[in-house]
N, C-alpha and C positions, 0 to 999 in steps of 0.2 A: 504494500500500500504506500509506503513512504520510500522515496528515493534517498539512498545514502549518498551523502556528499562528504568528501574528505578534504579538509583544508589544513595543511600543515600538521597532519596527524590528528586533527579534531574531526569528530564524526557529527554531522548535522542532519536533522530532519526538519521539515517545514509543514505548516498548515496555514492556509489563508482564510481568515474569518471575513465574511462579506455578506452582502445581500444584492439581489439581482438588479434593482433599480438605482443603485448607488453609482454615480458617474465616476467617482474616484476608484471604486472597485473595478469598474469596467476598464479603466486605464490599465490597472495591473493585469487584468485578465487578457487584454489585448497583447501585452508584453509576453505573458506566459505562453500564449498561442504561438509566438514567434520563437520560443526557446523550448523545443520539445524534449531536450535532454533533462530539463528540470521537471520533475513530477511533483506538483504541490497539491495535496489534497485540499478540497474546498469545503468550508464549513459555513453553511448559510444560517445566519443567526435568527432568521424568521421561520424557516421551515424545518430545521434540524433540531429535534428535542435536545435540550441541554447545551447547545452551542453558545447561546447568549449568556447563560449562567457561567459557563466555563471561561468565556471571554471576560466577563465582569470580575470573576474571582481571581483569575490569573493576571489579567492586564490592568484591572482597576477601573476600567470604563468600557462602554459598549460601542465606542467609535470604530467604524470600519472605513477602509480596509485595515486589517491588522494581521501581520505576519507573526505567527508563533514559531520561534526558532528554538529547537531543542538541541543543545550542543553538549555532548557528553554528559547528559543528565541535568544540565543547567538550562533553565528556560528564560528566554528573552522575548519581550513583546514589542514589536516594531509597528508604529503607526506612520501615517503619511505615505501616500501612493508613490511619490517620487523617491522617497528614501527606500521604500521596499524594492522598487525597480532597480535602483542603483545597487543595492545590496545583492540582489539576486543576479544581476548582470555581472557583477564582479565574481560571483561564485560560479557562474556558467562558463566564464572564461571568454 
């Protein structure tokens, strides 16, 4: 389900929290469509049970898009579509 990404010996997995009518989420989704080597599971906060609660508990707010980065057991929550794109672009090479 999750694509393993290795960065300097660090193992990372991703999840993108989003909802369909969010224009900033669409920006990130358009980027992901151009980078097929990155498999980022999508979590819709309005249609997937528990997704909004997980986003709020983990990231502290329900703002989307939000990229959940799990790096060797440590979780980081990244907001802002352009930051997410820049981060994933760097990982994709």
